[in-house]
C-alpha positions as CSV (number, residue, x, y, z in Angstrom):
1,M,25.4,13.9,-14.7
2,L,27.5,11.4,-16.7
3,C,31.0,12.7,-16.6
4,S,33.0,10.0,-18.5
5,L,32.8,6.6,-20.0
6,D,35.8,4.3,-20.2
7,I,35.4,1.3,-22.5
8,R,37.9,-1.5,-22.9
9,D,37.6,-4.5,-25.3
10,I,33.9,-4.2,-26.1
11,L,32.9,-5.3,-29.6
12,I,35.0,-3.1,-32.0
13,I,36.3,-0.9,-29.2
14,D,39.7,-1.6,-27.9
15,H,39.9,1.3,-25.5
16,L,38.0,4.6,-25.5
17,E,37.8,7.3,-22.9
18,I,34.9,9.7,-23.5
19,D,34.2,12.8,-21.6
20,F,30.7,14.3,-21.4
21,K,29.5,17.7,-20.2
22,A,26.4,19.4,-19.0
23,G,23.9,20.5,-21.6
24,L,23.3,19.0,-25.0
25,N,25.9,16.4,-26.0
26,V,25.5,15.3,-29.7
27,L,27.1,12.1,-31.1
28,T,27.4,11.9,-34.9
29,G,29.0,9.6,-37.3
30,E,28.4,7.5,-40.4
31,T,26.1,4.5,-40.1
32,G,28.0,1.6,-38.7
33,A,30.7,3.7,-37.1
34,G,29.8,2.5,-33.6
35,K,27.3,4.9,-32.1
36,S,25.0,2.1,-31.1
37,I,28.0,0.3,-29.5
38,L,28.5,3.3,-27.2
39,L,24.9,3.0,-26.1
40,D,25.3,-0.8,-25.7
41,S,28.4,-0.2,-23.5
42,L,26.6,2.4,-21.4
43,G,23.6,0.1,-21.1
44,F,25.9,-2.7,-20.0
45,V,27.5,-0.8,-17.2
46,L,24.1,0.3,-16.1
47,G,22.9,-3.3,-15.8
48,W,20.4,-3.1,-18.7
49,R,19.5,-6.1,-20.7
50,G,21.3,-6.2,-24.0
51,R,23.3,-8.3,-26.3
52,A,25.4,-11.1,-24.8
53,D,28.4,-11.2,-27.1
54,L,30.0,-7.9,-26.0
55,V,33.6,-9.0,-25.5
56,R,36.0,-8.0,-28.3
57,Q,37.3,-10.9,-30.3
58,G,40.6,-12.1,-28.9
59,A,40.2,-10.4,-25.5
60,D,39.6,-12.3,-22.2
61,Q,37.1,-9.8,-20.9
62,G,35.4,-6.5,-21.7
63,E,35.1,-3.7,-19.1
64,V,33.1,-0.5,-19.0
65,I,33.5,2.3,-16.3
66,A,31.0,5.1,-16.0
67,D,31.7,8.1,-13.7
68,F,28.7,10.1,-12.5
69,Q,28.6,13.3,-10.4
70,I,25.6,13.4,-8.1
71,S,24.3,16.2,-5.8
72,A,23.3,15.9,-2.2
73,T,19.6,15.7,-3.1
74,H,19.9,13.3,-6.0
75,P,17.1,10.7,-6.0
76,V,19.7,7.8,-6.3
77,I,21.0,8.5,-2.8
78,P,18.2,6.5,-0.9
79,V,19.0,3.6,-3.1
80,L,22.7,3.8,-2.3
81,Q,21.9,4.1,1.4
82,E,19.6,1.1,1.4
83,A,22.3,-1.0,-0.4
84,G,25.0,0.2,2.1
85,L,27.1,1.8,-0.7
86,P,29.5,4.6,0.1
87,F,29.3,7.9,-1.9
88,E,30.7,11.4,-1.6
89,G,29.4,13.2,-4.7
90,E,30.9,10.8,-7.1
91,L,29.4,7.6,-8.3
92,I,31.7,5.2,-10.2
93,L,30.0,2.2,-11.9
94,R,32.3,-0.6,-13.2
95,R,31.2,-3.8,-14.9
96,V,33.2,-6.7,-16.4
97,N,32.0,-9.3,-18.9
98,T,34.3,-12.3,-19.4
99,K,34.4,-14.1,-22.7
100,D,32.4,-17.1,-21.1
101,G,29.5,-14.7,-20.3
102,R,30.1,-14.1,-16.6
103,K,29.2,-10.5,-15.5
104,T,30.5,-8.8,-12.4
105,A,29.6,-5.2,-11.2
106,W,31.0,-2.8,-8.7
107,V,29.7,0.6,-7.4
108,N,32.4,2.8,-5.8
109,D,34.6,-0.3,-5.5
110,R,31.9,-2.2,-3.7
111,R,30.6,-5.3,-5.5
112,V,26.9,-5.3,-6.2
113,S,24.3,-7.6,-7.8
114,G,22.7,-6.9,-11.1
115,E,19.4,-6.1,-9.3
116,V,21.0,-3.3,-7.2
117,L,22.8,-2.0,-10.3
118,R,19.6,-1.7,-12.2
119,A,17.9,0.0,-9.3
120,I,20.7,2.6,-9.2
121,S,20.6,3.1,-13.0
122,L,16.9,3.9,-13.0
123,H,17.8,7.2,-11.2
124,L,20.8,8.0,-13.3
125,V,19.9,7.6,-17.0
126,E,16.8,7.7,-19.2
127,L,16.9,6.2,-22.7
128,H,14.4,7.4,-25.2
129,G,14.0,6.4,-28.8
130,Q,11.6,5.0,-31.4
131,H,11.7,1.6,-29.6
132,D,11.5,3.0,-26.2
133,D,9.4,0.2,-24.7
134,R,11.0,0.6,-21.2
135,G,10.2,4.3,-20.9
136,L,7.5,6.6,-22.3
137,L,6.0,4.1,-24.6
138,D,5.2,1.6,-21.8
139,P,1.6,2.1,-20.7
140,K,2.5,0.6,-17.3
141,G,4.4,3.7,-16.4
142,H,2.0,6.3,-17.8
143,M,0.2,6.9,-14.4
144,A,3.5,7.5,-12.7
145,L,4.4,10.0,-15.4
146,L,1.1,11.8,-15.0
147,D,1.5,11.9,-11.2
148,Q,5.0,13.3,-11.6
149,F,3.6,16.0,-13.9
150,G,0.7,16.7,-11.5
151,G,2.7,17.1,-8.4
152,Y,0.1,15.8,-5.9
153,G,2.3,13.6,-3.8
154,A,0.4,14.3,-0.6
155,E,-2.8,12.9,-2.1
156,I,-0.9,9.8,-3.4
157,D,0.5,9.2,0.1
158,A,-3.0,9.6,1.6
159,V,-4.3,6.9,-0.8
160,K,-1.4,4.6,0.0
161,S,-2.0,5.0,3.8
162,A,-5.8,4.5,3.4
163,W,-5.2,1.4,1.3
164,S,-2.8,0.0,3.9
165,E,-5.4,0.6,6.7
166,L,-8.2,-0.9,4.6
167,R,-6.1,-4.0,3.9
168,R,-5.1,-4.3,7.5
169,A,-8.8,-4.1,8.6
170,E,-9.8,-6.7,6.0
171,R,-7.1,-9.1,7.1
172,A,-8.2,-8.7,10.8
173,L,-11.8,-9.4,9.8
174,A,-10.9,-12.4,7.7
175,A,-8.7,-13.8,10.5
176,E,-11.5,-13.4,13.1
177,E,-14.1,-14.9,10.8
178,E,-11.7,-17.8,10.1
179,K,-11.1,-18.3,13.8
180,L,-14.8,-18.2,14.5
181,V,-15.6,-20.8,11.8
182,A,-12.9,-23.1,13.2
183,L,-14.3,-22.6,16.7
184,K,-17.9,-23.2,15.6
185,D,-16.8,-26.5,14.0
186,E,-15.6,-27.5,17.5
187,E,-18.4,-25.9,19.5
188,E,-20.2,-29.1,20.5
189,F,-16.9,-30.6,21.6
190,L,-15.9,-27.5,23.5
191,R,-19.1,-27.1,25.4
192,H,-19.2,-30.8,26.4
193,A,-15.5,-30.8,27.4
194,V,-15.7,-27.6,29.4
195,Q,-18.8,-28.8,31.2
196,E,-17.2,-32.2,32.0
197,L,-13.9,-30.6,33.2
198,T,-15.8,-27.9,35.3
199,S,-17.8,-30.6,37.0
200,L,-14.7,-32.7,37.6
201,D,-12.7,-29.7,38.9
202,P,-9.3,-31.4,38.6
203,Q,-6.4,-30.1,40.8
204,V,-2.7,-30.2,40.2
205,G,-1.1,-32.9,42.3
206,E,-4.5,-34.7,42.9
207,D,-3.5,-37.8,41.1
208,E,-0.5,-38.5,43.3
209,A,-2.4,-37.8,46.5
210,L,-5.3,-40.0,45.6
211,D,-3.0,-42.8,44.5
212,K,-1.2,-42.7,47.8
213,Q,-4.5,-42.6,49.7
214,R,-5.8,-45.6,47.8
215,R,-2.6,-47.6,48.4
216,L,-2.8,-46.8,52.1
217,M,-6.4,-47.9,52.3
218,Q,-5.7,-51.1,50.3
219,G,-3.0,-52.1,52.9
220,A,-4.9,-50.8,55.9
221,E,-6.5,-54.1,57.0
222,R,-3.2,-56.0,57.2
223,I,-1.6,-53.1,58.9
224,L,-4.3,-52.9,61.5
225,Q,-3.9,-56.5,62.3
226,D,-0.2,-56.2,62.9
227,V,-0.5,-53.0,64.8
228,G,-3.3,-54.6,67.0
229,R,-1.1,-57.5,67.8
230,A,1.7,-55.1,68.7
231,G,-0.7,-53.2,70.9
232,Q,-1.8,-56.3,72.7
233,A,1.8,-57.4,73.2
234,L,2.7,-54.1,74.9
235,G,-0.6,-53.7,76.8
236,R,-1.7,-54.9,80.3
237,D,-1.9,-58.5,79.2
238,G,1.6,-58.2,77.7
239,A,4.7,-56.3,78.3
240,E,3.2,-53.5,80.3
241,G,1.6,-56.0,82.8
242,A,4.8,-58.0,83.1
243,M,7.0,-54.9,83.6
244,S,4.5,-53.6,86.2
245,D,4.7,-56.8,88.1
246,A,8.4,-56.9,87.9
247,L,8.6,-53.3,89.2
248,S,6.3,-54.2,92.1
249,W,8.5,-57.1,93.0
250,L,11.7,-55.2,92.8
251,E,10.3,-52.3,94.9
252,G,9.2,-54.8,97.6
253,A,12.6,-56.4,97.6
254,A,14.5,-53.1,97.6
255,L,13.6,-52.4,101.3
256,K,16.0,-55.3,102.2
257,A,18.5,-54.9,99.4
258,E,20.4,-52.0,100.9
259,G,20.2,-49.9,97.5
260,T,21.5,-52.6,95.2
261,L,18.2,-52.6,93.3
262,D,17.8,-48.9,92.9
263,A,19.4,-48.6,89.5
264,A,17.3,-51.5,88.2
265,I,14.1,-49.9,89.6
266,N,15.0,-46.5,87.9
267,A,15.7,-48.2,84.6
268,L,12.5,-50.2,84.7
269,S,10.6,-47.0,85.6
270,R,12.0,-45.2,82.6
271,A,11.2,-48.2,80.4
272,M,7.6,-48.1,81.7
273,V,7.3,-44.5,80.6
274,E,8.6,-45.3,77.0
275,L,6.3,-48.3,76.8
276,Q,3.3,-46.2,77.7
277,D,4.3,-43.7,75.0
278,A,4.6,-46.4,72.4
279,S,1.2,-47.8,73.4
280,A,-0.3,-44.3,73.0
281,E,1.2,-43.9,69.5
282,I,-0.1,-47.3,68.5
283,D,-3.5,-46.3,69.7
284,G,-3.3,-43.1,67.6
285,A,-2.2,-45.1,64.5
286,M,-5.1,-47.5,65.0
287,D,-7.5,-44.5,65.0
288,G,-5.8,-43.1,61.8
289,L,-5.9,-46.3,59.9
290,A,-9.5,-47.0,60.6
291,F,-11.5,-46.3,57.4
292,N,-14.9,-46.8,55.9
293,P,-14.7,-49.4,53.0
294,H,-17.0,-47.1,51.0
295,E,-14.4,-44.4,51.2
296,L,-11.9,-46.5,49.3
297,E,-14.5,-47.0,46.6
298,T,-15.0,-43.3,46.4
299,V,-11.2,-42.6,46.1
300,E,-10.8,-45.2,43.4
301,E,-13.7,-43.9,41.4
302,R,-12.4,-40.4,41.5
303,L,-8.9,-41.5,40.5
304,F,-10.1,-43.7,37.6
305,T,-12.4,-40.8,36.4
306,L,-9.5,-38.3,36.4
307,R,-7.2,-40.7,34.5
308,G,-9.9,-41.6,32.0
309,V,-10.6,-38.0,31.1
310,A,-6.8,-37.3,30.9
311,R,-6.4,-40.2,28.4
312,K,-9.3,-38.9,26.3
313,H,-7.6,-35.5,26.0
314,Q,-4.2,-37.0,25.6
315,V,-2.7,-35.1,28.6
316,S,-1.5,-36.1,32.1
317,V,-3.9,-35.7,35.0
318,D,-1.8,-32.7,36.3
319,E,-2.4,-31.0,32.9
320,L,-6.2,-31.2,33.2
321,P,-6.5,-27.8,35.0
322,A,-4.6,-26.0,32.3
323,L,-6.6,-27.8,29.6
324,M,-9.8,-26.7,31.3
325,E,-8.6,-23.1,31.3
326,R,-7.6,-23.2,27.7
327,L,-10.9,-24.7,26.5
328,S,-12.9,-22.3,28.6
329,N,-11.0,-19.4,27.0
330,Q,-11.8,-20.8,23.5
331,L,-15.4,-21.2,24.4
332,S,-15.5,-17.6,25.7
333,A,-13.9,-16.5,22.4
334,L,-16.6,-18.3,20.5
335,D,-19.3,-16.7,22.5
336,A,-17.6,-13.3,22.0
337,G,-16.7,-13.9,18.4
338,A,-19.9,-12.6,16.9
339,G,-19.5,-9.3,18.6
340,N,-15.9,-9.1,17.5
341,V,-16.8,-9.7,13.9
342,I,-19.5,-7.0,14.0
343,E,-16.9,-4.6,15.3
344,L,-14.3,-5.5,12.7
345,Q,-16.9,-5.3,10.0
346,R,-17.6,-1.7,11.1
347,A,-13.8,-1.0,11.0
348,V,-13.6,-2.3,7.4
349,K,-16.6,-0.1,6.5
350,D,-15.0,3.0,8.0
351,A,-11.6,2.2,6.3
352,Q,-13.4,1.7,3.0
353,A,-15.2,5.0,3.3
354,T,-11.9,6.8,4.1
355,Y,-10.2,5.1,1.1
356,D,-13.1,6.0,-1.2
357,T,-12.9,9.6,-0.2
358,V,-9.1,10.0,-0.7
359,V,-9.3,8.0,-4.0
360,A,-12.0,10.4,-5.3
361,T,-9.8,13.3,-4.4
362,L,-6.8,11.8,-6.2
363,S,-8.9,11.0,-9.2
364,E,-10.0,14.6,-9.4
365,H,-6.3,15.8,-9.3
366,R,-5.4,13.3,-12.0
367,T,-8.2,14.5,-14.2
368,E,-7.1,18.1,-13.8
369,A,-3.5,17.1,-14.4
370,A,-4.5,15.1,-17.5
371,Q,-6.1,18.3,-19.0
372,R,-3.1,20.4,-18.2
373,L,-0.8,17.8,-19.8
374,D,-2.9,17.6,-23.0
375,T,-2.8,21.4,-23.2
376,A,0.9,21.4,-22.7
377,M,1.4,18.7,-25.3
378,A,-0.6,20.7,-27.9
379,Q,1.7,23.6,-27.3
380,E,4.8,21.5,-27.7
381,L,3.6,19.7,-30.8
382,A,2.9,22.8,-32.8
383,P,6.6,23.9,-33.2
384,L,7.4,20.3,-34.2
385,K,5.0,20.7,-37.2
386,M,2.4,18.4,-35.6
387,E,-0.2,21.1,-34.8
388,R,-3.0,18.9,-36.2
389,A,-2.1,15.9,-34.0
390,V,-4.0,15.3,-30.9
391,F,-2.5,13.9,-27.7
392,S,-5.0,12.6,-25.1
393,T,-4.5,11.4,-21.5
394,I,-7.1,8.7,-21.0
395,I,-8.2,7.9,-17.4
396,E,-10.4,4.8,-16.8
397,R,-11.8,3.2,-13.7
398,T,-9.9,0.1,-12.6
399,A,-9.6,-2.2,-9.6
400,A,-8.7,-0.7,-6.3
401,S,-5.1,-0.6,-5.2
402,S,-2.6,1.4,-3.3
403,L,-2.4,3.7,-6.3
404,G,-6.1,4.4,-6.4
405,Q,-8.7,3.3,-8.9
406,D,-7.4,4.9,-12.1
407,A,-5.8,3.4,-15.2
408,V,-3.9,6.0,-17.2
409,S,-2.7,5.6,-20.8
410,F,-1.4,8.1,-23.4
411,Q,-3.1,8.0,-26.8
412,V,-2.7,10.0,-29.9
413,A,-4.4,10.8,-33.2
414,T,-2.0,12.0,-35.9
415,N,-4.7,13.9,-37.8
416,P,-8.2,15.3,-37.0
417,G,-10.8,12.7,-37.5
418,A,-8.3,9.9,-37.5
419,P,-8.8,7.1,-34.8
420,S,-6.8,7.5,-31.7
421,G,-4.8,4.7,-30.1
422,P,-1.7,3.9,-28.1
423,L,1.3,6.0,-28.8
424,A,3.5,3.1,-30.1
425,K,0.9,1.8,-32.5
426,I,-0.6,4.9,-34.1
427,A,2.4,7.2,-34.7
428,S,4.9,6.6,-37.5
429,G,8.7,6.6,-36.9
430,G,9.1,10.4,-37.3
431,E,5.9,11.2,-35.6
432,L,6.7,8.9,-32.7
433,S,10.0,10.6,-32.2
434,R,8.4,14.0,-32.0
435,F,5.6,12.8,-29.7
436,L,8.2,11.4,-27.3
437,L,10.3,14.5,-27.3
438,A,7.3,16.7,-26.7
439,L,6.1,14.4,-23.9
440,K,9.6,14.4,-22.3
441,V,9.7,18.2,-22.5
442,C,6.4,18.4,-20.7
443,L,7.4,15.9,-18.1
444,S,10.9,17.1,-17.4
445,G,10.0,19.5,-14.5
446,D,12.1,17.6,-11.9
447,G,14.2,15.4,-14.1
448,A,17.2,17.7,-14.4
449,Q,19.3,15.3,-12.2
450,T,18.8,12.4,-14.7
451,T,20.9,12.1,-17.8
452,M,18.6,11.7,-20.8
453,I,19.6,9.9,-23.9
454,F,17.8,10.2,-27.2
455,D,18.7,7.6,-29.7
456,E,18.1,8.9,-33.3
457,I,14.9,10.4,-32.1
458,D,15.0,12.8,-35.0
459,R,14.9,10.0,-37.6
460,G,12.4,10.7,-40.4
461,V,12.3,14.4,-39.9
462,G,14.3,17.2,-41.6
463,G,14.4,20.9,-42.4
464,A,12.4,23.2,-40.0
465,T,11.0,20.2,-38.2
466,A,14.5,18.9,-37.4
467,D,15.5,22.4,-36.3
468,A,12.5,22.5,-33.9
469,V,13.5,19.0,-32.6
470,G,17.0,20.3,-31.9
471,R,15.8,23.3,-30.2
472,R,13.5,21.3,-27.9
473,L,16.5,19.0,-27.1
474,A,18.6,22.0,-26.3
475,S,15.9,23.5,-24.1
476,L,15.5,20.2,-22.3
477,A,19.3,20.2,-21.7
478,Q,19.5,23.7,-20.2
479,D,19.2,22.5,-16.6
480,G,20.7,19.1,-17.0
481,Q,22.4,16.7,-19.4
482,V,21.1,15.3,-22.7
483,L,22.9,12.9,-25.0
484,V,21.5,12.6,-28.5
485,V,22.6,10.2,-31.2
486,T,21.7,12.0,-34.4
487,H,22.0,12.0,-38.2
488,S,20.4,15.5,-38.4
489,P,22.7,18.4,-39.1
490,Q,20.1,20.8,-37.6
491,V,20.2,18.9,-34.3
492,A,24.0,18.5,-34.3
493,A,24.5,22.2,-34.8
494,L,22.6,22.9,-31.6
495,G,24.9,20.8,-29.4
496,A,27.0,22.3,-26.7
497,H,29.4,19.4,-26.9
498,H,30.0,17.5,-30.1
499,L,31.4,14.0,-30.3
500,Q,32.2,12.2,-33.6
501,V,32.2,8.5,-33.8
502,S,34.3,7.0,-36.6
503,K,35.5,3.5,-37.6
504,T,39.0,2.6,-38.8
505,Q,39.7,-0.7,-40.6
506,T,42.9,-2.7,-41.2
507,E,43.4,-6.1,-42.7
508,S,43.2,-7.7,-39.2
509,E,40.7,-5.6,-37.3
510,T,38.0,-2.9,-37.2
511,L,38.1,-0.3,-34.4
512,S,35.7,2.4,-33.3
513,R,37.0,5.8,-32.2
514,V,35.4,8.8,-30.6
515,I,36.8,12.4,-30.6
516,A,35.5,15.7,-29.2
517,L,35.3,18.1,-32.2
518,T,36.8,21.6,-32.2
519,S,34.8,24.4,-33.8
520,D,36.5,23.9,-37.2
521,Q,36.0,20.2,-37.0
522,R,32.3,20.7,-36.2
523,V,31.9,22.6,-39.5
524,D,33.4,19.8,-41.4
525,E,31.3,17.1,-39.7
526,I,28.0,19.0,-40.1
527,A,28.9,19.7,-43.7
528,R,29.4,15.9,-44.2
529,M,26.1,15.3,-42.7
530,I,24.5,17.8,-45.2
531,S,26.3,16.7,-48.4
532,G,27.5,13.2,-47.8
533,D,31.0,11.8,-48.4
534,V,32.1,14.7,-50.6
535,V,32.1,17.9,-48.5
536,T,31.4,20.8,-50.7
537,D,31.9,24.5,-50.1
538,P,28.1,25.2,-50.1
539,A,27.8,22.4,-47.5
540,K,30.4,24.1,-45.4
541,L,28.6,27.4,-45.7
542,A,25.4,25.8,-44.7
543,A,27.1,24.2,-41.8
544,Q,28.5,27.5,-40.6
545,S,25.0,29.0,-40.9
546,L,23.5,26.3,-38.8
547,L,26.2,26.8,-36.1
548,A,25.7,30.5,-36.1
549,H,22.0,30.3,-35.2
């Protein structure tokens, strides 16, 4: 519920503090007094699009503060939570417009963007009038209004869920088909590459091992020559023979040397052992270095093949095993792809069948709700002196979406036999006002937490019809809050809270004022609305009569 509106330096308002109450709040005043400015100010603080030149002449900035009381179950609460905004039953909206056009908004003293402000305002206030292109007259919102009236939220949720699953299945199928097409384009390459790599069977570290083996073989001939010479130098014809002879000579001489040669003999004996070990190692090395020349050719061929394949695939030799595994997996995916596509096609078919079933159920509910809404509208139009008018909820087949396959539009025919058409195009000003009011009455089942504003919705009607309009507005306001800008005394008399908008002029400025009327003041105001500038006694009596009913 809107509790108060504080306006500073907006157009012809210097400062106004206006209190609103539950029930039907009526705003009256002469043409040009500033009633539309109040709505402009409220629209500004709610983030609605409106006129740009709002700041009062001579002021640096204009400011509007709106105070709302919200319940613990108010539909705006999820929006506040998502935006991270604090709230404890009170919602204070504040917006400033500087004279250079910059706009800044706060919600409960937390700065917010215009987008967040508009998202919040959608759950706080509804504006209805003869040019209500953002509300009941907008065909884009008619299906949501019908669904709200029908109350089949579970069926709508089922359609949304089925649509989401269908779209997921379709995306999975498309991705698999796209992957399969890409793999098929490379099928010839994949099969050749996998066959080549499988035959080659590369191993990690093989390049380094083969290169070392090749270098060893390439240097083996020169090494063998040197090692052979060393073996000969140490053998029987070389050092070993000479040392053996020397040892024999020393041992022969030792018998007469009285032990002086014993140390030399022992040292030479140890040297003979080491020499024999060295000769044995040389013999082993000779055996290890011996190779078949064809083996070098085989090693070089393997090494060059590995490096050639690696260059072709732009990887290192050590990366060839991983490449072989990756290409093998792609080839396996290609071979399995057809089966995957068939399985995914079956999933899409099943999801489509589920979607079609829940959509059909939802369409049945909408058709039934449309019939109930048309009946309810006929009952509401009769007291508004439009018993011959026909309201029709048209449901047509449309493209599938998360909302089903229905397109909903409200159409009217003002007289029997007259062509029907969109609400905004067929009805005249007064008729349109009554259609909108009747429609809002029918759709207001769970709208009590939203403040509804009707801007001169009674224009073009009078007498008993205006009285019927007023009574519908009062009925609509019983469980909530309705603000109505009116020129009809019949409507004004039914208000629970009456605000008068007036304008004062001096030589230098024009200012708008708003006051809450007392009972006696209401009589005078309604009498003015009946008789004009000169309030007559009969007009006062008529006003008292209206207020008494």
